[in-house]
Backbone as JSON, one array per atom type, in Angstrom:
{
  "sequence": "MKARTGAIIMAVVLVLYLVLVGQRAVQFVLTGEPIAVVIGVALIILPIIGVWGLAMELQFGIKSGRLAGDLEAAGEMPADLPVLPSGRVERSAADAVFPAYKARAEAEPENWKAWFRLAIVYRGAGDSRRARAAVRRAIRLHDAHAKRADR",
  "N": [[-12.17, 7.7, 63.23], [-13.93, 9.73, 62.59], [-12.33, 11.62, 61.33], [-11.67, 10.34, 58.96], [-14.19, 10.09, 57.73], [-14.82, 12.8, 57.45], [-12.77, 13.53, 55.67], [-13.46, 12.04, 53.43], [-15.95, 13.16, 52.77], [-15.15, 15.81, 52.22], [-13.49, 15.3, 50.02], [-15.32, 14.33, 48.14], [-16.96, 16.6, 47.83], [-15.05, 18.39, 46.8], [-14.37, 17.1, 44.39], [-16.84, 17.28, 43.05], [-17.04, 20.06, 42.84], [-14.77, 20.52, 41.23], [-15.54, 19.22, 38.87], [-17.73, 20.78, 38.07], [-16.44, 23.28, 37.7], [-14.69, 22.52, 35.69], [-16.5, 21.97, 33.6], [-17.5, 24.53, 33.16], [-15.16, 25.75, 32.31], [-14.69, 24.49, 29.84], [-16.88, 25.51, 28.45], [-16.16, 28.23, 28.34], [-13.83, 28.08, 26.73], [-14.88, 27.12, 24.34], [-16.25, 29.31, 23.33], [-14.57, 30.81, 21.77], [-13.69, 33.4, 21.98], [-10.89, 35.44, 22.65], [-10.2, 36.36, 25.34], [-12.01, 34.85, 26.84], [-11.14, 32.29, 26.2], [-8.61, 32.27, 27.41], [-9.4, 32.52, 30.09], [-10.84, 30.14, 30.28], [-8.79, 28.23, 29.87], [-7.26, 28.74, 32.14], [-9.12, 27.97, 34.06], [-9.2, 25.29, 33.53], [-6.65, 24.45, 34.21], [-6.55, 25.0, 36.98], [-8.4, 23.08, 38.21], [-6.91, 20.75, 37.67], [-4.63, 21.13, 39.23], [-5.95, 21.11, 41.67], [-6.92, 18.44, 41.77], [-4.48, 17.09, 41.84], [-3.5, 18.05, 44.33], [-5.47, 17.03, 46.06], [-5.09, 14.27, 45.65], [-2.48, 13.98, 46.68], [-2.89, 14.65, 49.39], [-4.71, 12.65, 50.17], [-3.11, 10.4, 49.77], [-1.12, 10.92, 51.68], [-2.67, 10.78, 54.01], [-3.53, 8.08, 53.93], [-1.09, 6.67, 54.04], [-0.01, 7.63, 56.47], [-1.95, 6.74, 58.21], [-1.61, 4.0, 57.93], [0.94, 3.69, 59.01], [0.41, 4.45, 61.65], [-1.31, 2.39, 62.37], [0.46, 0.18, 62.17], [2.28, 0.85, 64.2], [0.61, 0.87, 66.41], [-0.28, -1.79, 66.41], [2.07, -3.06, 67.03], [2.27, -2.32, 69.6], [3.58, 0.01, 70.3], [2.89, 2.65, 70.56], [3.02, 5.99, 71.88], [2.99, 5.79, 75.31], [3.04, 7.4, 77.48], [1.44, 9.59, 77.25], [-1.26, 11.23, 78.33], [-4.66, 10.93, 77.44], [-7.39, 12.92, 76.5], [-10.99, 12.81, 77.13], [-12.07, 13.33, 74.63], [-10.35, 12.12, 72.91], [-8.12, 13.38, 72.08], [-4.68, 14.22, 72.62], [-3.46, 15.25, 75.78], [-2.44, 18.49, 76.04], [-0.55, 19.74, 77.82], [0.81, 17.55, 78.82], [1.98, 16.57, 76.51], [3.72, 18.67, 75.93], [5.45, 18.37, 78.07], [6.75, 15.88, 77.69], [7.92, 16.18, 75.27], [10.76, 16.94, 74.81], [12.16, 14.51, 75.31], [11.17, 12.74, 73.35], [11.94, 14.07, 71.03], [14.72, 14.03, 71.31], [15.16, 11.27, 71.12], [14.33, 10.73, 68.49], [16.2, 12.23, 67.08], [18.5, 10.93, 67.87], [18.17, 8.49, 66.7], [18.08, 8.68, 63.69], [17.23, 7.19, 61.48], [15.07, 5.71, 62.2], [11.86, 5.06, 61.68], [9.73, 4.72, 63.43], [10.41, 6.21, 65.72], [10.32, 8.79, 64.67], [7.64, 8.93, 63.93], [6.36, 8.69, 66.41], [7.32, 11.06, 67.54], [5.98, 12.84, 65.9], [3.36, 12.44, 66.79], [3.55, 13.51, 69.34], [4.24, 16.16, 68.71], [1.86, 16.9, 67.43], [0.08, 16.62, 69.56], [1.04, 18.67, 71.13], [0.17, 20.78, 69.74], [1.5, 21.65, 67.47], [1.12, 21.55, 64.42], [2.4, 21.89, 61.94], [5.08, 20.99, 62.3], [4.45, 18.44, 63.1], [3.34, 17.29, 60.77], [5.62, 17.39, 59.14], [7.3, 15.63, 60.51], [5.83, 13.28, 60.26], [5.91, 12.98, 57.47], [8.65, 12.48, 57.18], [8.83, 10.08, 58.63], [7.26, 8.45, 56.98], [8.83, 8.44, 54.62], [11.14, 7.14, 55.61], [10.04, 4.68, 56.42], [9.09, 3.68, 53.96], [11.53, 3.47, 52.59], [12.8, 1.58, 54.18], [11.06, -0.59, 53.76], [11.51, -1.05, 51.03], [14.19, -1.85, 51.08], [13.88, -4.21, 52.49], [12.46, -5.74, 50.71], [14.27, -6.49, 48.82]],
  "CA": [[-13.13, 7.44, 62.19], [-14.52, 11.0, 62.19], [-11.42, 12.28, 60.39], [-11.79, 9.65, 57.67], [-15.48, 10.48, 57.16], [-14.67, 14.19, 57.02], [-11.91, 13.57, 54.49], [-14.23, 11.52, 52.3], [-16.94, 14.18, 52.42], [-14.44, 16.92, 51.57], [-13.02, 14.85, 48.71], [-16.49, 14.28, 47.25], [-17.34, 17.98, 47.54], [-14.03, 18.95, 45.93], [-14.53, 16.5, 43.05], [-18.03, 17.89, 42.46], [-16.64, 21.42, 42.48], [-13.85, 20.46, 40.1], [-16.31, 18.85, 37.67], [-18.49, 21.97, 37.67], [-15.49, 24.27, 37.18], [-14.22, 21.99, 34.41], [-17.55, 22.19, 32.6], [-17.52, 25.97, 32.85], [-13.93, 26.03, 31.55], [-14.92, 24.06, 28.46], [-17.79, 26.49, 27.85], [-15.37, 29.43, 28.04], [-12.92, 27.81, 25.61], [-15.68, 26.93, 23.12], [-16.75, 30.58, 22.8], [-13.63, 31.29, 20.78], [-13.22, 34.75, 22.32], [-9.54, 35.32, 23.23], [-10.2, 36.49, 26.8], [-12.75, 33.71, 27.38], [-10.28, 31.12, 26.05], [-7.59, 32.37, 28.46], [-10.09, 32.19, 31.35], [-11.15, 28.71, 30.22], [-7.56, 27.47, 30.08], [-6.93, 28.89, 33.57], [-10.07, 27.16, 34.81], [-8.84, 23.88, 33.34], [-5.42, 24.2, 34.96], [-6.83, 25.0, 38.42], [-8.88, 21.77, 38.67], [-5.82, 19.77, 37.6], [-3.85, 21.36, 40.45], [-6.79, 20.66, 42.77], [-6.91, 16.98, 41.8], [-3.16, 16.7, 42.32], [-3.45, 18.32, 45.76], [-6.34, 16.06, 46.72], [-4.42, 12.96, 45.59], [-1.35, 14.01, 47.62], [-3.41, 14.63, 50.76], [-5.26, 11.32, 50.42], [-1.97, 9.49, 49.89], [-0.52, 11.21, 52.98], [-3.56, 10.24, 55.03], [-3.51, 6.62, 53.89], [0.21, 6.2, 54.52], [0.16, 7.92, 57.9], [-2.85, 5.82, 58.91], [-0.98, 2.68, 57.92], [2.03, 3.72, 59.99], [-0.21, 4.46, 62.99], [-1.79, 1.03, 62.6], [1.63, -0.67, 62.42], [2.82, 1.2, 65.5], [-0.34, 0.42, 67.43], [-0.27, -3.26, 66.42], [3.3, -3.47, 67.71], [2.19, -1.86, 70.99], [4.66, 1.0, 70.48], [2.38, 4.03, 70.58], [3.45, 6.67, 73.1], [2.13, 5.4, 76.43], [3.11, 8.39, 78.55], [0.64, 10.75, 76.88], [-2.65, 11.08, 78.73], [-5.61, 11.28, 76.39], [-8.63, 13.5, 76.99], [-12.16, 12.04, 76.7], [-12.32, 13.56, 73.2], [-9.4, 11.33, 72.15], [-6.94, 14.19, 71.81], [-3.62, 14.16, 73.62], [-3.44, 16.39, 76.69], [-1.36, 19.35, 75.56], [0.51, 19.96, 78.82], [1.62, 16.32, 78.89], [2.79, 16.52, 75.29], [4.81, 19.64, 76.11], [6.39, 17.87, 79.08], [7.55, 14.75, 77.21], [8.46, 16.51, 73.96], [12.22, 16.86, 74.66], [12.63, 13.12, 75.28], [10.82, 12.17, 72.05], [12.78, 14.72, 70.03], [16.08, 13.5, 71.47], [15.21, 9.91, 70.61], [14.26, 10.78, 67.02], [17.49, 12.73, 66.59], [19.52, 9.91, 68.14], [17.91, 7.39, 65.77], [17.52, 9.39, 62.53], [16.7, 6.27, 60.46], [14.01, 4.94, 62.83], [10.58, 5.68, 61.35], [8.86, 4.69, 64.6], [10.77, 7.34, 66.57], [9.82, 10.0, 64.03], [6.19, 8.94, 63.99], [6.0, 9.02, 67.79], [7.58, 12.49, 67.69], [4.87, 13.52, 65.23], [2.2, 12.36, 67.68], [3.79, 14.47, 70.42], [4.1, 17.49, 68.1], [0.42, 17.15, 67.23], [-0.49, 16.83, 70.88], [1.49, 19.98, 71.62], [-0.46, 21.8, 68.91], [2.39, 22.08, 66.4], [0.72, 20.74, 63.26], [3.4, 21.98, 60.86], [6.18, 20.08, 62.6], [3.9, 17.08, 63.14], [3.26, 16.81, 59.39], [6.99, 17.18, 58.66], [7.8, 14.4, 61.14], [5.12, 12.15, 59.63], [6.49, 12.8, 56.13], [9.96, 11.83, 57.35], [8.56, 8.69, 59.02], [6.79, 7.75, 55.78], [10.0, 8.2, 53.75], [11.99, 6.12, 56.23], [9.31, 3.41, 56.38], [9.1, 3.22, 52.57], [12.91, 3.06, 52.27], [13.02, 0.31, 54.91], [10.29, -1.63, 53.07], [12.2, -1.36, 49.77], [15.39, -2.65, 51.4], [13.44, -5.55, 52.94], [11.96, -6.48, 49.54], [15.39, -6.93, 47.97]],
  "C": [[-13.78, 8.74, 61.69], [-13.66, 11.7, 61.15], [-11.55, 11.65, 59.01], [-13.09, 10.05, 56.98], [-15.42, 11.91, 56.65], [-13.84, 14.31, 55.76], [-12.66, 13.08, 53.26], [-15.26, 12.54, 51.83], [-16.28, 15.34, 51.69], [-13.94, 16.53, 50.18], [-14.17, 14.82, 47.71], [-16.92, 15.69, 46.86], [-16.33, 18.62, 46.59], [-14.14, 18.39, 44.51], [-15.74, 17.11, 42.35], [-17.72, 19.31, 42.0], [-15.74, 21.42, 41.25], [-14.56, 20.1, 38.8], [-17.07, 20.07, 37.17], [-17.59, 23.05, 37.09], [-14.96, 23.81, 35.81], [-15.23, 22.18, 33.29], [-17.59, 23.66, 32.17], [-16.29, 26.35, 32.03], [-14.11, 25.65, 30.09], [-15.85, 25.04, 27.75], [-17.05, 27.77, 27.48], [-14.51, 29.21, 26.8], [-13.72, 27.72, 24.3], [-16.26, 28.22, 22.55], [-15.85, 31.12, 21.71], [-13.12, 32.7, 21.04], [-11.87, 34.63, 23.04], [-9.52, 35.38, 24.77], [-10.9, 35.28, 27.43], [-11.91, 32.43, 27.28], [-9.2, 31.11, 27.14], [-8.21, 32.0, 29.82], [-10.38, 30.7, 31.39], [-9.93, 27.85, 30.48], [-7.15, 27.55, 31.56], [-7.86, 28.02, 34.42], [-9.84, 25.67, 34.6], [-7.61, 23.53, 34.17], [-5.69, 24.12, 36.46], [-7.43, 23.67, 38.9], [-7.81, 20.68, 38.63], [-4.94, 19.9, 38.85], [-4.64, 20.87, 41.66], [-6.81, 19.14, 42.9], [-5.57, 16.47, 42.3], [-3.05, 16.89, 43.84], [-4.29, 17.33, 46.56], [-5.67, 14.68, 46.76], [-3.26, 12.91, 46.59], [-1.83, 13.93, 49.07], [-3.99, 13.26, 51.12], [-4.14, 10.29, 50.59], [-1.28, 9.68, 51.25], [-1.37, 10.59, 54.09], [-3.54, 8.72, 55.1], [-2.2, 6.09, 54.46], [0.4, 6.46, 56.0], [-0.77, 7.03, 58.72], [-2.27, 4.42, 59.0], [0.16, 2.62, 58.94], [1.47, 3.7, 61.42], [-0.71, 3.06, 63.34], [-0.66, 0.07, 62.92], [2.19, -0.43, 63.82], [1.91, 0.71, 66.62], [-0.35, -1.1, 67.55], [0.97, -3.79, 67.15], [3.3, -3.04, 69.18], [3.22, -0.79, 71.31], [4.18, 2.44, 70.39], [2.86, 4.68, 71.87], [2.47, 6.38, 74.25], [2.1, 6.46, 77.52], [2.35, 9.67, 78.22], [-0.81, 10.54, 77.3], [-3.58, 11.63, 77.64], [-6.88, 11.82, 77.04], [-9.82, 12.65, 76.54], [-12.48, 12.2, 75.21], [-11.4, 12.72, 72.31], [-8.13, 12.09, 71.82], [-5.93, 14.05, 72.96], [-3.68, 15.42, 74.48], [-2.21, 17.24, 76.37], [-0.23, 19.53, 76.56], [1.4, 18.73, 78.95], [2.52, 16.2, 77.68], [3.97, 17.48, 75.4], [5.89, 19.1, 77.05], [7.29, 16.76, 78.53], [8.23, 15.03, 75.86], [9.98, 16.38, 73.86], [12.75, 15.42, 74.57], [12.34, 12.48, 73.91], [11.67, 12.78, 70.94], [14.2, 14.19, 70.1], [16.18, 12.09, 70.91], [15.18, 9.88, 69.08], [15.58, 11.26, 66.44], [18.61, 11.73, 66.81], [19.38, 8.72, 67.19], [17.3, 7.96, 64.48], [16.93, 8.48, 61.45], [15.54, 5.43, 60.99], [12.66, 5.62, 62.58], [9.65, 5.72, 62.56], [9.14, 5.87, 65.53], [10.23, 8.64, 65.99], [8.29, 10.06, 64.06], [5.7, 9.26, 65.41], [6.24, 10.5, 68.06], [6.45, 13.29, 67.03], [3.62, 13.53, 66.11], [2.35, 13.39, 68.8], [3.69, 15.9, 69.89], [2.62, 17.84, 67.95], [-0.26, 17.4, 68.56], [-0.15, 18.17, 71.47], [0.92, 21.12, 70.78], [0.39, 22.31, 67.78], [2.16, 21.22, 65.16], [1.77, 20.75, 62.15], [4.54, 21.0, 61.1], [5.69, 18.63, 62.67], [3.83, 16.5, 61.73], [4.65, 16.53, 58.82], [7.56, 15.89, 59.24], [7.11, 13.17, 60.55], [5.68, 11.91, 58.23], [7.84, 12.09, 56.21], [9.77, 10.36, 57.73], [8.1, 7.87, 57.82], [7.96, 7.44, 54.85], [10.88, 7.09, 54.3], [11.33, 4.74, 56.17], [9.34, 2.84, 54.96], [10.5, 2.74, 52.17], [13.24, 1.73, 52.95], [12.29, -0.83, 54.21], [10.96, -2.02, 51.74], [13.44, -2.19, 50.01], [15.0, -4.07, 51.8], [12.96, -6.38, 51.77], [13.09, -7.03, 48.68], [15.89, -8.27, 48.36]]
}
């Protein structure tokens, strides 16, 4: 719940920042001075990129949260990972079980649950980059599976 609250606060702060930058950009463009217009256009483009980035991160968070909920509801979360009182996975345990989770994900490349569990282990081992990549793959596989089921 703390992560969700933090994400909401950061999103609100970013939107406020983008609005203020957007207002300043319009002021630059309205001066009519060539350099000010170029600066204004750049300041308009940057908030657009910021909104896109925020939307992508929120979408990633919502989808990964949904997958975690589905996995937990099915009782298929990794059970062999001891959790510290803070709620984080114990790193040494994650390092120890990592090879088994990686082997399972590679043996079942179309199984979103295997990739999501691998992401949990990556995160527990402190490898955020690979954890995000595994979650993205799990999301793609889950979405593809859902589309096939809808047909």
